[in-house]
C-alpha positions in Angstrom: -93.5 -237.5 -27.7 -91.5 -235.2 -26.1 -89.6 -236.4 -23.0 -87.4 -234.6 -20.5 -84.9 -236.6 -18.6 -83.7 -235.7 -15.4 -80.3 -236.8 -14.8 -79.2 -236.8 -11.1 -75.7 -237.4 -9.7 -75.3 -241.5 -9.6 -72.6 -243.7 -11.1 -75.4 -245.0 -13.3 -75.6 -241.9 -15.1 -73.0 -242.9 -17.3 -75.5 -245.1 -19.1 -78.1 -242.4 -19.8 -76.4 -241.9 -23.3 -77.7 -245.3 -24.1 -81.3 -244.3 -23.0 -81.3 -241.1 -24.6 -80.3 -242.9 -28.4 -83.0 -245.8 -27.8 -85.7 -243.0 -27.0 -84.5 -240.7 -30.2 -84.0 -244.1 -32.0 -87.9 -244.6 -31.6 -88.5 -240.8 -33.1 -89.0 -239.4 -29.6 -88.1 -235.7 -29.2 -85.4 -235.7 -25.8 -84.3 -232.9 -23.8 -82.1 -233.6 -20.6 -81.8 -231.8 -17.6 -78.7 -232.4 -15.7 -78.0 -231.6 -11.4 -74.7 -230.5 -11.1 -73.3 -233.6 -9.6 -74.5 -235.7 -12.8 -71.5 -234.1 -14.4 -68.9 -236.0 -12.1 -71.0 -239.3 -13.9 -71.8 -238.4 -17.1 -70.1 -236.3 -19.5 -72.3 -233.1 -20.5 -70.6 -232.5 -23.7 -71.5 -236.2 -25.1 -75.1 -235.6 -24.0 -75.1 -232.0 -25.3 -73.7 -233.6 -28.8 -77.1 -235.9 -28.8 -79.9 -233.7 -27.4 -80.3 -230.3 -25.4 -79.0 -229.8 -21.9 -80.2 -228.0 -19.1 -78.8 -227.0 -16.0 -78.7 -224.9 -13.0 -76.4 -222.7 -15.1 -79.4 -222.0 -18.1 -81.8 -220.6 -15.4 -81.1 -217.2 -16.3 -81.6 -218.0 -19.8 -85.2 -219.0 -19.9 -88.0 -216.6 -18.1 -89.1 -219.7 -15.8 -86.8 -222.4 -16.6 -88.6 -225.2 -14.8 -92.1 -224.3 -16.1 -91.1 -224.0 -19.5 -89.6 -227.3 -19.6 -92.7 -228.9 -18.2 -94.6 -227.3 -20.6 -92.7 -228.6 -23.3 -92.8 -232.1 -22.0 -95.0 -235.2 -22.4 -93.2 -237.4 -20.0 -90.6 -236.6 -17.7 -87.8 -239.6 -16.4 -85.5 -239.1 -13.9 -83.2 -241.8 -14.8 -80.9 -242.3 -12.7 -82.1 -241.0 -9.6 -80.1 -241.0 -6.8 -81.1 -241.2 -3.0 -80.8 -237.9 -2.4 -82.9 -236.7 -5.5 -85.3 -239.5 -4.3 -85.3 -238.0 -0.8 -85.6 -234.5 -2.2 -88.8 -235.2 -3.9 -90.6 -237.2 -1.5 -90.1 -234.1 1.3 -90.8 -231.4 -1.6 -87.6 -229.8 -1.8 -86.6 -227.9 -4.9 -83.1 -226.7 -4.8 -82.4 -227.0 -8.2 -83.6 -227.1 -11.7 -84.0 -231.1 -11.9 -86.2 -230.9 -8.7 -88.2 -227.7 -9.5 -89.2 -229.4 -12.7 -90.1 -232.6 -11.7 -92.1 -230.9 -8.6 -93.9 -228.7 -11.1 -94.5 -231.4 -13.8 -98.4 -232.5 -13.8 -97.9 -235.5 -16.3 -96.6 -238.5 -16.1 -93.4 -239.0 -14.2 -90.9 -242.3 -14.1 -88.2 -242.1 -11.2 
């Protein structure tokens, strides 16, 4: 299964490497979207060592990054979901790659 993980800026983001490792151990293909503030809590380089990482600075590298990522993924997990990210999703605000992808993704989502 192809799982897209969105990491928002929350203190719990430091645990996401355990989530990624667990998913990969069960033969899942994983890609990650990190919000700009997620890097304050989870080291981008450590996550990049395990899987592909996309951030707002990747938007120009893909034609329509959020659409390409939604077409790739079977499931989208936002882990952890900060209160700010949850509020953005609840109100339909898409001001970064993580929220744009979440709002465009039509498959199963876990927040």
